[in-house]
N, C-alpha and C positions, 0 to 999 in steps of 0.2 A: 498679492501685494502686488508681485510681481505680474500675476493675470493679468493685474485693472490697467499696466497701466501697461501691456503690449494692447488691450485691447479697444484705448484710447489712443494709444502708436496708429492704431489700426483708422480706426472710423479721424483720427487728424488727415490721415497726411496715408488715406488711401485714393484718393481725387486727384492732388497733387502728382502724384507716380499715374496716375493711369495721368494724366493729360502730357505728364515727361513722357512718357510713352505714346504719346500720342498729336509728340507737338511735329513739324514740319524738320526737314532738314535743314540745314544752310543750302539749299541750293536754292528748296523750295519754299524759304523766306523767303528771298531777295522776291525771288519773283510773288509769293503773295502784298509784298511792298509794293510793289513793282504797279500793280490789279489794281490796291487799295489807291493810293497816289495819285493815278494815273483814271484807272476810271472811276474810283465810284464819286475821285475831288473832280470829273464831268460834273457833275450835280452838287455836289455839298462841295464846293470850290477845290480851288487848286490845293489854300496851306489848308483843306478839310474844314475851317471857319465858318460853312453858311454856304446856301448859294443857293438853289431849286431846294434841296434836301436841310436838315440841320444840318447844326454843330457838329463834331466826329472830334470838338478838344479832348481832352481829360478832367474839363470842366462841365462842359453841360451829359458827359455819361457818368459820371461822379457817381451818381443817388440812383443808378441802371442796374439790377440782378444778369449778370454776364450770360445767364443761360439766356437772357428774358435781349439785348441785342448778339445775340450768337442766332437762336429763332431770323430774327426779322434778318439777316444778315444771311441765314439760309436756305428760309422760306418768302420773304421781298412781306410789303406790305398791299396785299389786294384791294382796290380802291387807290391808291394813289400810284408815282412814279417810281417806286420803289419792287426794282424787279426783285424775284428770285434767286441767286447767286448756285442752288445743288449743280447746275450739269457742269457748273466748270470751279468747283468746292466743294471739301467733302465736309463731313459734322461737325471733325475734331480741325480742322483748319478756318473756320468760320466761327468755331470757342477760343484759336489762337489769334485771332482779329479781332474776333470784341475785348477781347482780354490787353491786350499794343493800345486798341484804340483808347480806353477805362490808362494803361501808364500815358497816354502820349507818346501817337503811333509815330515810330523808325523813319528818317528819313529815307529817300529812295537815294540806290549810292550809284552814284550814276560816272562813268571810267570819261576819266579825262578824254581827251582824242590824241 
């Protein structure tokens, strides 16, 4: 019985632990939030509610698998204005962005003058 529990735990928690280990550090997270808000926002709207590109809100992305969203971020969409971001991001970072977009993307933290 204990072995079954251990195997099930590994199967269920393995992907979560792998993602946690590859998540960006605090400084890189701030950089990624800024990139999404500024660079992605130039096409997807500064509030990510749509523009040239579709909305990137929690509601708009709810039905998409995280792996598909991460692949679009990393590889782009050929034949569309969506560029690949693989020159600026790692695959785990693209996945981090996808996960946070699907959860409701954080606001950029701007320092007061």
